[in-house]
N, C-alpha and C positions, 0 to 999 in steps of 0.2 A: 856864433851856435855850438854850442857845447856838447861834442860829440867824438871826441879822442884823437885831434889831430887841428892844427891850424891852416888857416891859408896859405898855400904855398903855390910858387910859381908851376911848379912841374905837374900839380893838380890842375891846373888852369888851363896849363898847355894840352895835357890830354882830354881834360874836357872839352876843349875845343875842337880837336881832334877827333873825338868821336861824334860830336856834333855836326861839322862839317862831312865824314862817311853817313850819318845818318840824314841830314838832310837831305844828301845825294842821294843816298836809297828812297827817299822820300819822294823826291821826284822823278826818280826812273819808275816807280809803282804809278804815278800819277802819268806819266808817259804811256807806260804799260796797260793801263787801264782804257788811256784814250782809243790808243790802236785798237783795244782788245773792242771796246765800244764801237768805232766807226767801222772798221775793218773786218774782223771776224765772223764770218756769218754764224758761228754758234752762239754768241749774244745776242742775235735778232730773233730769236725763237720765242714762242708764249705759250709756256705751259702752265698747269695748273698747279697749284701749291708752293711748296717750299721748290720745287723743280723750276717754278716759274721764278723764285729769288737768285738761284743757283744761275740761271741765265741770265742774271743782273750782275755778277759780280764782278765786272770790268766796272760797273759804276763805283762796287765796293771798294774797287783798289784805289781808284780815283779819291774817296771820300777818306779811304787810310792813309793816304802818299801827304796828301793836302793838310789834313790835320798832323802829320809828322813833321813835315815842313814848319808851320806853325808854331808848335812844340819847340821846337829847336831853334828857332827867333827868339821865343821865352826863355831858353834855357842861355842862348849867347847874353841875355840880359844882366845873367850873376855874373858874368865878367866886367860889368860898368865900374869904375875908377873910385866914384864918391860911395860907393855902399850903401845907397839909398835903396837898391833893388836888388839887394842879397839878403836884406833880413831873414829872421826866422819865418814870419808870414809867407814870403815869396819863397822859400825853401820849401816851404810845404806844398804850397799849391804847384809847384813846379815836381816835386816828389811825387805827388799823387797822380800827376799829368802822367810821368814817365812810367809808372806801375801799371796804371791803365792803359796806357799804350803800348807796353812791352809785352802785358796781355794778351791783347787783340791782334799785335802781331805774330806771336808764338801762335796762336789759334788758326789765324790766318794760315800761317806756314804750313802747321800740321794737316790744313785741311787741304790746302793745295798740294803737298805729298800725296794725300788718297785719292786725290784725282787722277793726279800725274800718274799713281797706280793704274788707272783706268780697268779693264774687268775683271785685273787682279785685285782690286781692291777688297775692303772688307765688304764682307755678305749684307751687312745693314744697309750699306751706301746703297747696292746693288739693290736690296728690297726696298729702298725709298722712291729710286729712279722706276721701279716695276712697279709700284702704287700710284705714281705721279703718270706715269707713260696709260694704265687702265682707266684712270680719270680723264686724262685727256681723251682719250680713244672715244669712250661714252658721253662724255660731254661737250667736246669740241674735235670730232671728226674731221673737218677741215684742217685744221691745226696740224694731227697727225697726219694727213694725207701730203700738207707741205713740208713737215718734215723727210717724210720718206721720201717723197719727189728731190730733196734738198740733197740729201744724203745717200740717195741711191740704195736704200735699206728696206726692208720688209718687218712689220713686227716688233717684238721687245728684243729677241736672241738669235741666234742662226738658226736659218732652217726653222722657221717659225710655221705652225700648221695651221694657215688662217681655217681651214674647214673644220678640224678639231677644237680650236682655240679658237672662235671668232671674236671674242674679247680682246684678244689680242693685238687686231689688223680692223682700222679705221674703216668705213663703209662709205661710198660713193666718191672716191677718188674718180679724177676725171682719168686716170690711165692707171694699169693695171702694173703692179711692182713684184716683180718676181724674184728679185736678187736674192741669193740666200745669207746676205751678210744683216745680221738684225741692227737694228738703231741704235740699240744701247752700246756697243762696241764702237758703233762708226763716229757717233757724238763723243764717249770718252776718248776715242783715239783723235779726235780734231781738238779737244779741250787740252791736252797733253802738251800741245804747242806753247800753248801761255801758261799753264799751268805750273810747270818746271819753274821758269825765272820766277814767278809770283812767289812760288815754295821759297826758293833761296833769298833773294831779297828780303821777305817777309824775315824768314828763320836768322839771317845775318841781324837785321836790323834789328830786331827784338835782342837779340844779345846784345847789342851795342846801349841798349837801352836799358838793361840793366847794367853791366858793367859802369854807365854814366850816373845810375842810380848810386853805386856805392861810392865815387866821387861826391856826393851834394854834401858832403860835411866839410870838406876840405877846398872848396872853391870858393872864390871872391877875390875882394881887394885884400892885397896881402898885406902883411904886418904892417903897422904905421912904423915899428921902428926901422926899417929899412926904405921907406918911401912915406913923403909928407906933401900937403898940397900947400901952394901959393895961390892963391887966387880962385882962379876956375883950372890950373895947371897941376900937374903931376910930375913930383920929381923925384929923384933917387938921393938918400942921405950921400951916399957912397961917392956921387957924384961932387960933394962939396969938400971932399977932402982933399 
């Protein structure tokens, strides 16, 4: 692949090192997603709209982490000694996979950072949560009641006045909850527990994917002037001297 450099052992070593780190981070995302889905109460909530999708981000972490690990296995194939799996077509496929993976990981990392900011996050995020909360209160009041009971909160924001803003509070709850804590702050504080590690892992993995993309032209079987094949075995010419 003509791209300004020849295959070298140094590039291969860095490529393998990046892939080991990246695959480890991918497995860490899978583990974190499983923990969040099985143990973390915030991921058992059932909101409407994209709020519902947000409560399933543990599943997204499992998927992204699993795909990251599989792409790393694909990347290790570039190091095969025969060179049959490091041609132009294979490199293009791996390069495209890295570009998409890096973009997804960085997006997940940035979004997790915004979640980790909690109530101090951007206004558009809070407005989106607010619209989803109002929709849930209006269409699924029993779900909103369950959220208030689970988090010991009332309404969307702190000190919500249910008398003056009835659309903020669900009706028909089995027990009245007069907690001054708003559900938005309660939920976001809970989500911060896993949003921070997801952000760190995703951003580091995304940077590693970009770095490995820069090595794509230089990895693969080393120059034949240094190594040769005999049958199915791979030998160094220096060893013959």
